[in-house]
C-alpha positions as CSV (number, residue, x, y, z in Angstrom):
1,X,-27.4,-52.0,-13.9
2,X,-24.4,-50.7,-11.9
3,X,-23.8,-46.9,-12.1
4,X,-20.3,-45.7,-11.5
5,X,-18.9,-42.2,-11.1
6,X,-15.2,-41.6,-11.4
7,X,-13.8,-38.3,-10.1
8,X,-10.5,-37.7,-12.0
9,X,-8.4,-34.9,-13.3
10,X,-7.6,-37.0,-16.4
11,X,-10.9,-38.4,-17.9
12,X,-9.2,-38.5,-21.4
13,X,-6.7,-41.0,-20.0
14,X,-9.4,-43.3,-18.5
15,X,-12.1,-43.2,-21.2
16,X,-10.4,-45.3,-23.9
17,X,-10.1,-48.2,-21.5
18,X,-13.6,-48.0,-20.3
19,X,-14.9,-47.9,-23.9
20,X,-12.9,-51.1,-24.9
21,X,-13.5,-54.8,-24.6
22,X,-15.7,-56.1,-21.7
23,X,-16.4,-52.7,-20.1
24,X,-17.3,-51.1,-23.4
25,X,-19.7,-54.0,-24.3
26,X,-21.3,-53.9,-20.8
27,X,-22.1,-50.2,-21.2
28,X,-23.5,-50.7,-24.7
29,X,-25.7,-53.5,-23.3
30,X,-27.0,-51.3,-20.6
31,X,-25.5,-53.4,-17.8
32,X,-23.0,-50.7,-16.7
33,X,-23.2,-46.9,-16.7
34,X,-19.9,-45.1,-16.1
35,X,-19.7,-41.3,-15.8
36,X,-16.3,-39.5,-15.8
37,X,-16.2,-36.2,-13.9
38,X,-13.2,-33.8,-13.9
39,X,-13.4,-32.3,-10.5
40,X,-11.3,-29.4,-11.7
41,X,-14.7,-28.1,-12.8
42,X,-15.6,-27.5,-9.3
43,X,-12.6,-25.4,-8.3
44,X,-13.7,-22.1,-6.8
45,X,-11.1,-19.8,-8.5
46,X,-10.6,-18.6,-12.1
47,X,-7.5,-20.7,-12.5
48,X,-9.3,-23.9,-11.5
49,X,-6.9,-24.7,-8.8
50,X,-7.3,-28.1,-7.2
51,X,-4.1,-28.4,-5.1
52,X,-1.9,-26.3,-2.8
53,X,1.2,-26.6,-0.7
54,X,0.9,-28.6,2.6
55,X,0.7,-26.8,5.9
56,X,3.8,-27.4,7.9
57,X,6.0,-27.6,4.8
58,X,7.3,-30.6,2.9
59,X,7.5,-31.7,-0.7
60,X,4.7,-32.0,-3.2
61,X,1.1,-30.6,-3.5
62,X,-2.0,-31.6,-1.7
63,X,-5.5,-31.8,-3.2
64,X,-7.8,-29.2,-1.8
65,X,-11.1,-29.8,0.0
66,X,-13.4,-27.5,-1.9
67,X,-13.4,-29.0,-5.4
68,X,-13.7,-32.6,-4.1
69,X,-16.4,-31.8,-1.6
70,X,-18.3,-29.9,-4.3
71,X,-18.0,-32.6,-7.0
72,X,-19.0,-35.4,-4.6
73,X,-22.0,-33.4,-3.3
74,X,-23.0,-32.6,-6.9
75,X,-23.0,-36.2,-8.0
76,X,-25.1,-37.4,-5.0
77,X,-27.5,-34.4,-5.4
78,X,-27.9,-35.1,-9.1
79,X,-27.9,-39.0,-9.2
80,X,-28.5,-40.1,-5.6
81,X,-26.5,-41.6,-2.8
82,X,-23.2,-43.5,-3.7
83,X,-21.1,-46.0,-2.1
84,X,-17.9,-43.9,-2.1
85,X,-14.5,-45.4,-2.7
86,X,-11.2,-43.7,-1.9
87,X,-8.1,-45.0,-3.6
88,X,-5.2,-44.6,-1.2
89,X,-2.1,-46.6,-0.2
90,X,-3.5,-46.5,3.4
91,X,-6.6,-48.5,2.4
92,X,-7.4,-52.1,2.8
93,X,-6.0,-54.3,0.0
94,X,-8.7,-54.8,-2.6
95,X,-9.7,-58.5,-2.9
96,X,-12.1,-60.5,-5.0
97,X,-14.6,-60.6,-2.0
98,X,-14.6,-56.7,-2.2
99,X,-15.5,-56.9,-5.9
100,X,-18.4,-59.3,-5.1
101,X,-19.6,-56.8,-2.4
102,X,-19.4,-53.8,-4.7
103,X,-21.2,-55.6,-7.6
104,X,-24.3,-55.7,-5.4
105,X,-24.4,-51.8,-5.1
106,X,-26.6,-49.6,-7.1
107,X,-24.2,-46.7,-7.4
108,X,-20.5,-46.2,-6.8
109,X,-18.3,-43.1,-6.7
110,X,-14.5,-43.5,-6.9
111,X,-12.1,-40.7,-6.2
112,X,-8.8,-40.8,-8.1
113,X,-6.3,-38.8,-6.2
114,X,-3.1,-37.1,-7.5
115,X,0.0,-35.3,-6.3
116,X,1.3,-35.9,-2.7
117,X,-2.1,-36.8,-1.5
118,X,-5.3,-35.1,-0.4
119,X,-6.4,-33.0,2.5
120,X,-7.2,-35.3,5.5
121,X,-10.6,-33.6,5.9
122,X,-11.7,-35.2,2.6
123,X,-11.2,-38.5,4.1
124,X,-12.7,-37.7,7.5
125,X,-15.9,-36.0,6.3
126,X,-17.2,-37.9,3.3
127,X,-17.7,-41.4,4.5
128,X,-15.4,-43.4,2.2
129,X,-14.5,-47.0,1.9
130,X,-10.7,-46.9,1.4
131,X,-8.9,-49.4,-0.9
132,X,-5.4,-50.0,-2.1
133,X,-4.0,-52.3,-4.8
134,X,-1.0,-53.1,-2.8
135,X,2.2,-51.8,-1.1
136,X,3.4,-49.5,-3.8
137,X,2.8,-46.0,-4.9
138,X,1.4,-44.7,-8.3
139,X,1.2,-41.2,-9.7
140,X,-2.6,-41.2,-9.2
141,X,-5.7,-43.3,-8.6
142,X,-6.8,-43.8,-12.1
143,X,-5.2,-47.3,-12.6
144,X,-6.5,-48.6,-9.3
145,X,-10.0,-47.2,-10.1
146,X,-10.0,-49.0,-13.5
147,X,-8.9,-52.3,-11.8
148,X,-11.7,-52.0,-9.3
149,X,-14.3,-51.1,-11.9
150,X,-13.3,-54.0,-14.1
151,X,-13.1,-56.6,-11.2
152,X,-16.6,-55.4,-10.1
153,X,-18.3,-55.1,-13.4
154,X,-17.4,-58.5,-14.7
155,X,-19.4,-60.0,-11.8
156,X,-22.6,-58.4,-13.0
157,X,-24.8,-61.1,-14.6
158,X,-24.6,-60.8,-18.4
159,X,-21.3,-58.9,-18.5
160,X,-19.2,-61.9,-19.4
161,X,-20.0,-64.1,-22.3
162,X,-20.5,-67.1,-20.0
163,X,-21.7,-66.4,-16.5
164,X,-19.7,-69.3,-15.0
165,X,-16.5,-67.6,-16.2
166,X,-16.7,-65.5,-13.0
167,X,-17.3,-68.5,-10.9
168,X,-14.5,-70.8,-11.8
169,X,-11.3,-68.7,-11.4
170,X,-8.7,-67.5,-9.0
171,X,-10.0,-66.2,-5.6
172,X,-13.6,-67.4,-6.1
173,X,-12.6,-69.5,-3.3
174,X,-10.6,-66.8,-1.4
175,X,-7.9,-69.3,-0.4
176,X,-7.3,-70.8,-3.9
177,X,-5.7,-69.8,-7.2
178,X,-7.2,-71.0,-10.4
179,X,-6.2,-74.3,-11.9
180,X,-4.1,-74.5,-15.1
181,X,-5.8,-74.2,-18.5
182,X,-5.1,-75.8,-21.8
183,X,-6.5,-75.5,-25.3
184,X,-5.8,-76.8,-28.9
185,X,-3.5,-78.2,-30.1
186,X,-3.1,-81.2,-27.7
187,X,0.7,-81.0,-28.2
188,X,2.7,-77.9,-28.9
189,X,6.5,-78.0,-29.2
190,X,6.5,-81.4,-27.4
191,X,4.5,-79.9,-24.5
192,X,1.6,-82.3,-23.9
193,X,-1.9,-81.5,-22.6
194,X,-2.6,-83.5,-19.4
195,X,-4.4,-86.7,-20.7
196,X,-7.1,-86.3,-18.0
197,X,-8.4,-83.2,-19.8
198,X,-8.9,-85.2,-22.9
199,X,-10.6,-88.2,-21.2
200,X,-14.2,-86.8,-21.2
201,X,-14.6,-87.9,-17.5
202,X,-15.9,-84.8,-15.9
203,X,-15.6,-86.1,-12.4
204,X,-11.9,-86.9,-12.9
205,X,-11.4,-83.6,-14.6
206,X,-13.0,-81.8,-11.6
207,X,-10.8,-83.7,-9.2
208,X,-7.6,-83.0,-11.2
209,X,-8.5,-79.2,-11.4
210,X,-9.1,-78.9,-7.7
211,X,-5.8,-80.7,-6.9
212,X,-3.9,-78.5,-9.3
213,X,-5.5,-75.4,-7.7
214,X,-4.4,-76.5,-4.2
215,X,-0.9,-77.4,-5.3
216,X,-0.5,-74.1,-7.3
217,X,-1.7,-72.1,-4.3
218,X,0.6,-73.9,-1.9
219,X,3.6,-73.3,-4.2
220,X,2.9,-69.8,-5.3
221,X,0.8,-68.2,-2.7
222,X,1.1,-70.1,0.6
223,X,0.1,-66.9,2.4
224,X,-3.5,-67.4,1.2
225,X,-3.8,-70.4,3.6
226,X,-2.7,-68.4,6.7
């Protein structure tokens, strides 16, 4: 079982997605255990303040050290050491290989930032692995955290209905996209299913799928072969 802790100011926004579909079934089956923790609980003043204006001036607010240090330390004191994940635009772009790596961990902790960013001492002192979803900015880290949780959890044996579903797809080979898929009916609005998929010749089907994956990758994501 993989245990995951999400530090977020908006657990109510995250919980419905975690409880639905694959992630919800994985938790009910005891394959995944997700804990949501509002780190505002660890603020050290009566107003539960988690942010403040940046030193040196400038726009926006910055997450304070104290609540996040306290929340992180409480999780590790209560549950045990975690592989800690920081969601930040400055992090490495998250890839399928990272999901494979994280799926082997016992316990993860993900920090969902907000506002203009976080005090740099949070990054420096708490031994994070830093990830980004790409070169764009969101209002917070909740969506990236959910993406990482789902990408990781679906690789746990038993989470998907068919274990090979996580094997035969885009980025399993890090340099290839997935091949095209077809299902019934054979013809839809004059669009024909490729005859090789109806042939029953599994060797020919495998060859066709590989060729299609190579061609699709070259056309759509040539950067993967660099």
